[in-house]
KEVOSE-526125 format. One record per residue: residue number from 0; residue in three letters; x, y, z of N, C-alpha, C in turn. Coordinates in steps of 0.001 Angstrom, whole numbers, plus 500000, padded with zeros to 6 digits. Example, Ala and Ser with C-alpha at 12.3 -4.5 7.8 and 13.67 -1.06 7.14 Angstrom:
// residues 2
> n,res,n_x,n_y,n_z,ca_x,ca_y,ca_z,c_x,c_y,c_z
> 0,ala,513190,494310,507800,512300,495500,507800,513200,496700,507800
> 1,ser,512850,497750,507080,513670,498940,507140,512900,500030,507870
// end
This chain:
// residues 85
> n,res,n_x,n_y,n_z,ca_x,ca_y,ca_z,c_x,c_y,c_z
> 0,met,500786,498639,500084,500148,500018,500134,500888,501214,499966
> 1,ala,500650,502349,499228,501333,503453,499111,501079,504219,500263
> 2,his,502082,504991,500766,502008,505883,501873,502988,506962,501947
> 3,ile,502862,508292,502313,503897,509154,502479,504649,509026,503590
> 4,lys,506173,509014,503524,507093,508714,504392,508065,509822,504593
> 5,thr,508373,510359,505831,509089,511614,506137,510452,510805,506686
> 6,tyr,511285,510945,505820,512737,510337,506497,513667,511227,507521
> 7,glu,514725,510778,507999,515031,511639,509300,515944,512840,508867
> 8,asn,516156,513005,507652,516963,514152,506753,516070,515112,506325
> 9,gly,514492,514909,506567,513493,515625,506074,512864,515350,504892
> 10,thr,513469,514374,503873,513083,514025,502655,511784,513346,502760
> 11,ile,510613,513989,501949,509401,513313,502113,509203,512298,500721
> 12,ala,508708,511283,500781,508882,510371,499483,507525,509634,499541
> 13,leu,507008,509162,498433,505824,508167,498337,506723,506726,498392
> 14,val,505996,505888,499088,506404,504689,499375,505344,503539,499094
> 15,asp,505867,502723,498235,504810,501622,497890,505204,500156,498520
> 16,thr,504865,500036,499646,505283,498595,500172,504624,497266,499494
> 17,trp,505464,496190,499397,504369,495171,498824,505192,494007,499875
> 18,thr,504216,493402,500585,504963,492443,501399,504919,490645,501064
> 19,thr,505357,490048,501961,504987,488384,501660,503562,488186,501606
> 20,glu,502549,488779,502391,501159,488801,502411,500756,489110,501084
> 21,asp,501067,489929,500361,500594,490204,499115,501191,489427,498065
> 22,val,502214,488608,498197,502480,487644,497489,501871,486458,497564
> 23,tyr,501194,485834,498627,500549,484636,499106,499317,485376,498501
> 24,ser,498713,486647,498594,497603,486438,498171,497388,486626,496655
> 25,cys,498650,487154,495972,498411,486970,494337,498554,485593,493943
> 26,ala,499668,484689,494592,499493,483069,494343,497960,482655,494626
> 27,glu,497371,482955,495731,496043,482201,495951,495380,482638,494832
> 28,asp,495113,483831,494593,493917,484575,493597,494073,483702,492150
> 29,asn,495801,482913,492093,495942,482412,490589,496159,481057,490973
> 30,asp,495541,480557,491884,495525,479126,492198,496698,478404,492425
> 31,leu,497876,479251,492838,499413,478606,492875,499423,478197,494644
> 32,ser,500141,477227,494826,500628,476965,496114,502069,477315,496460
> 33,ile,502395,478354,497305,503528,478765,497409,504156,478529,498963
> 34,asn,505225,478668,499166,505900,478553,500516,506629,479809,500909
> 35,glu,507060,480017,502235,507682,481288,502479,509046,481524,501651
> 36,asp,509816,480469,501377,510865,480446,500464,510712,481193,499241
> 37,ile,509689,480786,498640,509207,481263,497204,508633,482636,497334
> 38,ala,507785,482939,498271,507402,484526,498695,508684,485308,498708
> 39,ile,509380,485040,499475,510586,485792,499805,511444,485804,498386
> 40,lys,511704,484667,497501,512362,484740,496176,511607,485595,495432
> 41,thr,510230,485915,495079,509396,486472,494623,509737,488050,494934
> 42,leu,509867,488534,496135,510160,489836,496503,511526,490194,496153
> 43,glu,512416,489218,496270,513941,489642,495816,513990,489809,494404
> 44,leu,513035,488858,493491,513016,489076,492135,512368,490141,491687
> 45,met,511414,490643,492367,510829,491920,491923,511539,493218,492016
> 46,ala,512451,493085,493362,513277,494135,493769,514387,494696,492638
> 47,arg,514943,493196,492246,515976,493193,491352,515744,493529,489939
> 48,ser,514327,493058,489485,514101,493266,487917,512995,493795,487549
> 49,his,512206,494767,488583,511168,495497,488037,511619,496373,486993
> 50,asp,510663,496907,486198,510939,498068,485052,510176,499462,485935
> 51,ala,511043,500096,486065,510470,501451,486790,509557,502366,486124
> 52,asn,509521,502223,484786,508528,502843,483823,507053,502109,484073
> 53,ile,507206,501008,484724,506034,500145,484737,505537,499828,485886
> 54,gly,506797,499948,486745,506351,499808,488379,506124,498285,488897
> 55,ile,505729,498294,490107,505486,496884,490337,503999,496623,490745
> 56,asn,503354,495711,489888,501861,495579,489914,501552,493924,490155
> 57,trp,500391,493800,490195,499617,492441,490370,500304,491398,489193
> 58,asn,500545,491684,488130,500805,490960,487017,502295,490852,487231
> 59,ser,503163,491848,487300,504591,491803,487515,505078,490874,488905
> 60,met,504063,490661,489531,504001,489817,490782,504012,488438,490485
> 61,leu,502869,488100,489691,502688,486927,489438,503923,485951,488349
> 62,phe,504156,487015,487724,505337,486516,486820,506293,486077,487657
> 63,ala,506880,487157,488711,508137,486616,489550,507382,485591,490285
> 64,ile,506454,485203,490934,505898,484225,491293,506459,483066,490797
> 65,glu,505736,483024,489487,506124,481870,488609,507807,481465,488482
> 66,gln,508507,482749,488212,509965,482530,488233,510585,481704,489323
> 67,ala,510095,482430,490466,510345,482022,491914,510061,480535,491893
> 68,met,508870,479822,491423,508552,478674,491497,509464,477836,490392
> 69,gln,510197,478540,489264,510893,477603,488797,512256,477196,489233
> 70,ile,512789,478521,489639,514178,478616,490381,514250,477753,491426
> 71,ser,513032,477390,492556,513083,476452,493553,512854,475145,492979
> 72,ser,512098,474974,491945,511983,473652,491303,513310,473149,490797
> 73,lys,514268,474088,490015,515383,473548,489685,516329,473308,490938
> 74,glu,516340,474134,491774,517262,473819,493094,517040,472445,493762
> 75,ser,515672,472141,493828,515192,471008,494355,515666,469828,493409
> 76,asn,515693,470135,492275,516180,468889,491164,517758,468852,491349
> 77,asn,518570,469789,491826,519713,469691,491947,520253,468907,493279
> 78,val,519531,469259,494170,519574,468667,495345,519329,467467,495362
> 79,phe,518319,466731,494884,517904,465742,494704,518897,464625,493717
> 80,asp,519529,465329,492790,520748,464897,491925,521774,464490,492659
> 81,leu,522275,465443,493740,523290,464986,494305,523278,464031,495390
> 82,ile,522091,464012,495742,521815,462765,497032,521975,461601,496417
> 83,asn,521507,461407,494856,521345,460136,494218,522900,459696,493685
> 84,asp,523884,460824,493870,525138,460279,493260,525812,459494,493895
// end
């Protein structure tokens, strides 16, 4: 949710905060089941790769969730491969 924030140095800014609860909500609205690790990875991906001209929105969040799920799946497969070697 966007809000006005005043920093210690007196700078005033519009801040739009996205939380893991938003990620869970977006996933649920799109019939996706995620865990905390994927929710955190989603926020990390969004922070690193969002387009400032578009901003962060529900569509970009859904894309980031899907990417985080793919990354998590690949990591799980790599761990499984290591165990079976």
